[in-house]
C-alpha positions in Angstrom: -23.8 -156.2 47.8 -20.1 -156.7 47.3 -18.7 -156.8 43.8 -16.9 -159.8 42.6 -14.0 -159.2 40.3 -10.7 -160.8 39.1 -8.0 -159.0 41.0 -4.7 -160.0 39.5 -4.6 -163.8 39.3 -7.4 -164.3 41.9 -11.1 -164.0 42.3 -11.8 -161.3 44.9 -14.7 -159.7 46.6 -14.6 -155.9 46.5 -16.5 -154.1 49.2 -16.9 -150.3 49.6 -14.1 -150.4 52.2 -11.9 -152.0 49.5 -12.8 -149.4 47.0 -12.1 -146.6 49.4 -8.7 -147.9 50.3 -7.9 -148.5 46.6 -8.7 -144.8 45.9 -6.5 -143.8 48.8 -3.7 -145.9 47.5 -3.9 -144.5 44.0 -3.9 -140.9 45.4 -0.8 -141.8 47.4 1.0 -143.1 44.4 -0.1 -140.2 42.1 1.0 -137.6 44.7 4.6 -138.8 44.3 4.9 -138.6 40.5 3.3 -136.9 37.5 1.0 -139.4 35.8 1.5 -140.3 32.1 -0.9 -141.9 29.7 -2.1 -145.3 30.7 -2.3 -148.3 28.3 -3.8 -151.7 28.2 -0.9 -153.1 26.3 2.0 -155.2 27.6 4.4 -152.3 27.1 4.0 -148.7 28.2 4.1 -145.7 25.8 7.9 -145.6 26.6 8.3 -149.2 25.2 9.0 -150.6 28.7 7.3 -153.4 30.5 5.1 -152.7 33.4 5.8 -154.0 36.9 3.2 -156.0 38.7 2.6 -155.6 42.4 0.4 -158.0 44.2 -0.2 -159.8 47.5 -3.5 -161.6 47.6 -5.2 -162.9 50.7 -2.6 -161.9 53.3 -4.0 -159.0 55.3 -6.8 -158.8 57.9 -8.3 -155.5 56.7 -8.4 -153.4 53.5 -6.4 -150.7 55.3 -3.6 -153.0 56.1 -3.5 -154.2 52.5 -3.3 -150.6 51.4 -0.5 -149.8 53.9 1.6 -152.8 52.7 0.9 -151.8 49.0 2.2 -148.3 49.8 5.4 -149.8 51.3 5.8 -152.0 48.2 5.4 -148.9 46.0 7.9 -146.9 48.1 10.5 -149.6 47.7 9.9 -149.8 43.9 10.1 -146.0 43.4 13.2 -145.3 45.6 15.7 -143.6 43.4 13.4 -143.4 40.4 12.2 -140.3 38.6 9.9 -139.5 35.7 6.3 -140.3 35.2 4.0 -142.9 36.7 2.2 -145.0 34.1 -0.7 -147.2 35.0 -1.7 -150.3 33.2 -3.9 -151.4 36.1 -4.6 -148.8 38.8 -4.6 -150.1 42.4 -7.2 -152.6 43.4 -7.9 -154.0 46.9 -10.1 -157.0 47.4 -10.8 -159.9 49.7 -9.9 -163.5 48.9 -13.2 -165.3 49.8 -11.4 -168.6 50.5 -9.1 -167.1 53.1 -11.3 -164.2 54.2 -8.2 -162.0 53.9 -7.4 -158.9 51.9 -4.8 -158.1 49.3 -3.8 -155.7 46.6 -3.0 -155.6 42.9 -1.6 -153.0 40.6 0.5 -152.9 37.4 2.6 -149.8 36.8 5.8 -148.2 35.6 7.8 -145.2 36.7 10.1 -144.0 33.9 11.9 -141.0 32.7 12.3 -142.3 29.2 10.5 -140.5 26.3 7.2 -141.6 24.9 7.8 -143.6 21.7 4.3 -144.5 20.8 0.8 -144.2 22.1 -1.3 -147.4 22.7 -4.7 -146.3 23.8 -6.6 -147.9 26.6 
């Protein structure tokens, strides 16, 4: 039975295929940068705001949503260095109204020092 979850601003159905592609997307991102401590706060442990990536209900398959999310991530991280901080790790889901897939993640790549720790 598919799981129903809020993905970004939308209600989405998450299937096993969605979950597999989300794991692949997270691995892709984390292979590019060391991973810092995540938080559930508006600001990261460096004091900076996270960046939100999403495109909901646009893609025909979970794999195509992952591919586009990787392209979005690559554009964002071009020229950046430091650590990758997650607020929300990658999610892939299907918009049940459109029967199309999308992605959502909230992250930061920063080389600024940690100024405080806000636990998840």
